[in-house]
C-alpha atoms as one frame of an Amber mdcrd trajectory, in Angstrom:
protein
  -5.858  -6.872  41.438  -8.842  -8.911  42.626 -10.257  -6.066  44.698 -10.202
  -3.717  41.728 -11.783  -6.229  39.371 -14.481  -7.102  41.878 -15.135  -3.420
  42.533 -15.753  -2.814  38.835 -18.036  -5.805  38.622 -19.949  -4.848  41.766
 -20.693  -1.381  40.361 -23.654  -2.571  38.296 -25.005  -5.460  40.354 -27.917
  -3.492  41.760 -29.031  -2.295  38.339 -28.756  -5.493  36.327 -29.910  -8.927
  37.565 -28.287 -10.489  34.496 -24.943  -8.912  35.412 -25.287 -10.161  38.985
 -25.825 -13.687  37.684 -22.752 -13.467  35.449 -20.620 -12.133  38.306 -21.673
 -14.980  40.550 -20.772 -17.519  37.885 -17.462 -15.746  37.199 -16.449 -15.854
  40.862 -17.440 -19.517  41.129 -15.219 -20.411  38.187 -12.388 -18.269  39.515
 -12.434 -20.029  42.884 -12.434 -23.388  41.131  -9.084 -22.678  39.522  -6.371
 -24.163  41.733  -3.455 -22.355  40.132  -4.631 -19.694  37.687  -1.996 -18.599
  35.211  -1.829 -14.792  35.409   0.693 -12.567  33.716   2.743 -10.909  36.493
   3.154  -7.859  34.262  -0.410  -6.746  34.968  -0.423  -6.794  38.746   1.818
  -7.900  41.587   1.103 -11.488  42.599   3.025 -14.516  43.842   5.211 -15.746
  41.013   5.656 -19.288  39.867   8.543 -21.147  38.269   7.795 -22.357  34.781
   9.044 -25.769  33.665  10.983 -26.214  30.453   8.942 -28.210  27.959  10.936
 -30.784  26.003  11.017 -29.744  22.340   8.141 -27.371  23.098   5.726 -30.210
  23.871   3.390 -29.145  26.698   2.917 -32.819  27.568   6.632 -33.222  28.376
   7.517 -30.752  31.144  10.844 -30.977  32.963  11.561 -29.791  36.479  10.613
 -26.127  37.122  13.407 -23.655  36.476  13.979 -20.971  39.093  13.039 -17.480
  37.906  16.100 -15.314  37.471  17.929 -12.914  35.194  19.972 -14.250  32.329
  22.933 -15.956  33.978  25.353 -13.747  32.076  23.886 -10.805  34.032  23.237
 -12.309  37.451  23.225 -15.919  38.607  21.151 -15.269  41.727  17.517 -16.509
  41.440  14.564 -14.318  42.355  12.924 -14.634  45.740  10.219 -17.329  45.893
   7.528 -14.769  46.772   6.566 -12.039  44.350   6.622 -11.786  40.594  10.272
 -10.775  40.205   9.390  -7.343  38.856  10.840  -5.625  41.915  14.158  -7.418
  41.506  14.206  -6.556  37.808  13.498  -2.873  38.459  16.131  -2.709  41.191
  18.696  -4.283  38.893  17.925  -1.940  36.016  18.094   1.153  38.229  21.076
   0.072  40.299  24.138   2.308  40.530  26.129  -0.859  39.839  24.514  -1.059
  36.394  25.967   1.875  34.411  24.362   0.695  31.169  20.998   2.216  32.133
  22.594   5.586  32.865  24.654   5.473  29.665  21.578   4.740  27.544  19.561
   7.520  29.208  22.367  10.060  28.904  22.842   9.173  25.239  19.125   9.554
  24.486  19.070  12.961  26.143  22.142  14.019  24.164  20.458  12.754  20.994
  17.309  14.815  21.570  19.366  17.892  22.486  21.918  17.811  19.661  20.002
  15.859  17.014  22.266  12.796  17.319  23.719  10.827  20.181  27.267  10.238
  21.325  26.361   6.710  20.228  24.593   7.072  16.891  22.497   3.932  17.361
  20.591   5.124  20.413  18.665   1.842  20.648  21.677  -0.438  20.245  24.699
  -0.388  22.544  25.744  -3.862  21.457  28.347  -5.198  19.085  26.338  -4.259
  16.009  25.794  -0.672  17.188  27.955   2.368  16.558  30.946   3.095  18.726
  30.695   6.264  20.851  32.420   9.303  19.393  33.295  10.487  22.912  33.470
   7.409  25.179  35.062   9.247  28.107  32.387  11.966  28.002  29.613   9.355
  27.868  31.023   7.557  30.908  31.511  10.812  32.825  27.960  11.979  32.122
  26.578   8.587  33.167  28.490   8.822  36.434  27.267  12.386  36.993  23.677
  11.297  36.284  23.853   8.555  38.935  25.691  10.795  41.415  22.982  13.471
  41.128  20.232  11.000  42.014  19.195  10.217  38.426  17.913  13.790  38.079
  17.061  14.580  34.468  16.582  18.248  35.347  20.176  18.569  36.582  21.481
  16.683  33.567  19.517  18.988  31.254  20.938  22.045  32.993  24.480  20.720
  32.728  24.221  20.040  28.988  22.325  23.211  28.056  24.801  25.441  29.877
  27.805  23.731  28.298  30.012  25.325  25.654  29.193  22.448  23.281  25.482
  23.290  23.242  26.048  27.033  22.968  28.491  26.738  20.061  27.376  28.392
  16.807  26.324  26.303  13.824  28.684  28.351  11.657  32.043  26.532  11.577
  35.433  28.134  11.712  37.917  27.311   8.945  40.037  25.312  11.383  37.078
  23.289  12.684  35.793  22.596   9.183  39.191  21.251   8.159  39.736  19.130
  11.278  36.143  17.933  11.674  34.318  18.181   8.306  31.451  15.863   9.274
  31.182  17.387  12.758  31.676  13.993  14.387  33.513  15.727  17.224  30.769
  18.369  17.792  33.125  21.213  16.931  29.984  23.177  15.981  26.248  22.841
  16.497  24.399  20.817  13.868  21.465  22.865  12.642  18.360  20.896  13.641
  14.808  21.274  12.432  12.165  21.144  15.113  10.268  17.882  15.376   6.630
  17.714  14.315   5.369  18.106  17.876   7.769  20.973  18.590   6.567  22.864
  15.519   2.907  22.594  16.469   3.549  23.438  20.125   5.746  26.429  19.211
   3.026  27.842  16.955   0.503  27.596  19.788   2.773  29.239  22.341   4.011
  32.051  20.063   0.419  33.109  19.496  -0.416  32.723  23.165  -3.226  30.203
  22.758  -1.311  27.188  24.124  -2.969  25.358  26.992  -0.308  24.251  29.540
  -2.594  21.826  31.404  -0.781  18.584  32.142  -1.923  14.991  32.647  -5.385
  13.611  32.128  -6.895  11.967  29.046  -5.840  12.817  25.526  -7.756  15.102
  23.204  -8.967  15.097  19.619  -7.770  17.838  17.279  -9.820  19.039  14.342
  -8.959  17.081  11.192  -9.679  18.109   7.585 -12.766  16.548   6.071 -10.566
  14.841   3.484  -8.730  12.985   6.247 -11.948  12.036   8.036 -13.354  10.709
   4.759 -10.591   8.082   4.717 -12.099   6.284   7.716 -13.334   2.764   7.230
 -16.564   3.903   8.876 -16.825   7.673   8.213 -18.064   9.642  11.198 -16.911
   7.148  13.815 -13.699   6.723  15.754 -12.749  10.381  16.177 -13.970  12.792
  18.826 -14.423  16.551  18.894 -12.636  18.126  21.865 -13.315  21.726  22.944
 -11.046  24.400  21.475  -9.261  24.970  24.766  -8.417  21.259  24.962  -7.185
  21.173  21.356  -4.614  23.812  22.298  -2.769  21.424  24.616   0.671  20.047
  23.789   0.946  17.559  20.952   1.806  14.635  23.230  -1.844  14.665  24.336
  -3.276  14.213  20.824  -5.193  10.962  20.528  -3.348   8.589  18.200  -5.314
   6.532  15.689  -3.139   4.989  13.003  -5.613   5.641  10.203  -6.348   9.223
  11.340  -3.150  11.176  11.900  -2.933  14.953  12.061  -1.523  16.324   8.781
   0.310  19.006  10.772   2.354  16.296  12.485   2.435  13.741   9.683   3.989
  16.085   7.130   6.874  16.844   9.479   7.951  13.244   9.996   5.860  12.099
  12.923   7.187   8.844  14.381   5.641   5.724  12.882   2.777   4.356  14.947
   3.366   0.735  13.928   6.879   0.310  15.321   9.379   1.846  17.692  11.291
   4.773  16.213  14.483   5.506  18.149  15.717   8.014  15.563  13.570  10.236
  13.355  14.821  11.406   9.975  13.907  14.950   8.953  12.736  15.188   5.351
  12.210  18.283   3.216   9.278  18.090   0.819   6.844  20.475  -0.916   3.839
  19.367   1.135   5.430  20.892   4.244   5.517  24.417   2.788   2.095  23.977
   1.187   0.634  22.820   4.500   2.129  25.727   6.415   0.847  28.258   3.874
  -2.582  26.777   3.166  -3.349  24.554   6.177  -6.249  25.564   8.409  -4.224
  25.151  11.618  -1.416  27.524  10.598  -3.808  30.110   9.139  -5.952  30.048
  12.270  -2.933  30.425  14.541  -1.563  33.255  12.364  -4.814  35.142  13.011
  -4.468  34.425  16.747  -0.945  35.872  16.722  -2.068  38.904  14.706  -4.913
  39.585  17.165  -2.429  39.429  20.024  -0.076  41.884  18.298  -2.877  44.341
  17.558  -3.902  44.221  21.215  -0.314  44.782  22.394   1.028  47.482  20.043
  -1.955  48.914  18.199  -2.238  49.597  14.475   1.169  51.162  13.708   2.759
  48.910  11.004   6.364  49.344  12.147   5.491  48.351  15.722   3.423  45.417
  14.461   6.265  44.045  12.337   8.790  44.470  15.141   6.563  42.674  17.648
   5.618  39.852  15.249   9.228  39.071  14.342  10.304  39.292  17.974   7.624
  36.798  19.010   8.522  34.336  16.255  12.326  34.562  16.346  12.716  35.363
  20.090  15.213  38.137  19.253  14.944  41.849  18.420  14.643  42.206  14.622
  17.055  44.417  12.677  16.061  47.703  11.068  16.347  46.089   7.638  13.966
  43.267   8.630  11.461  45.792   9.976  11.574  47.954   6.849  11.102  44.912
   4.600   8.155  43.790   6.714   6.503  47.199   6.528   7.032  47.234   2.750
   5.306  43.850   2.515   2.297  45.107   4.500   2.023  48.083   2.147   2.276
  45.788  -0.878  -0.474  43.529   0.449  -2.826  46.455   0.951  -2.036  48.455
  -2.197  -1.579  45.699  -4.795  -3.387  42.692  -3.333  -6.361  44.634  -2.028
  -6.151  43.317   1.531  -7.307  45.362   4.475  -4.928  46.191   7.314  -6.262
  43.287   9.402  -5.900  40.672   6.656  -2.456  42.010   5.733  -1.126  41.535
   9.272  -2.684  38.044   9.367  -0.763  37.191   6.188   2.464  38.629   7.568
   2.156  36.488  10.724   1.622  33.432   8.525   4.779  34.358   6.625   6.674
  34.678   9.930   5.696  31.128  10.892   7.265  29.960   7.610  10.673  31.493
   8.340  13.544  29.019   8.545  14.618  30.715  11.757  11.347  29.595  13.346
  11.604  25.998  12.106  15.295  25.378  12.751  17.575  25.516  15.780  20.920
  27.036  14.887
């Protein structure tokens, strides 16, 4: 608003006579405007009714048209005072408008199960997909509104349901009756998203920084990526290590400088909205996880943690590493195979005990069980 803008301008008046002169001229011109055209989307201000211009000619305005929703939604005009944003927000979030709840419920279902009850999560119109379970969608929307639009309660309801806890392995009867799993007779195996993979690696090793809010951070990028800048050396910061360990949603986004860790695992496009991501499988993903600096560094972090927790006994190290990565107790066969690999790395590859455990932790990060939800 005006107070904020003037406060910013006033900040440097005492240090710069030239700035003071410009501010004075700016305020004079601002006061001279009888009816400044300001976009109500930036701050709350008295709205104004815009005339309809005949054939788009600004020299041929008609009578002003009252601000309102589309008549098919609501014929009542907005109040004369205000921008209309409050009325719009109230209409969108009204209990009498179930569309908002249906869209939100469907998006949450999509991110939980890998696909929504309505496949086209950004299109509930005539050209979109029909819901596979219309009654369930309506019931969940009603529950969402009834519980005060609480996403936490909706999450709890879905995650504790039999549908979510169903195995990805189908029964013979389910496979025959529902071969494409349109009816959610089993859980569709889902690969973690790019951000989930990076965040999981950080938290398994224990180096993840849970700090929320605040400005974004800059992760370390390979020199090959930085060399692709239009002006090499500019446009990318260097955040402290502790900041780089924050969740992936805080990574600064620059379209020409994207983290290879995220990009190789189908990061959403930065040039357009992406309601649905498609998971690809390509060689660069495995090569990046085996040779990339991020995964190798985090494997060493995990190995250091394991050595500190269980000591140098190989069997205990393998058990703890697999438990951390898979979040379940490993079987005796898995432990014996892991110990055999450590022995092979030391006897035939010439690695020391420390380097061998680092390599085993890197291998654990590459397990399908770590990358996929089953």
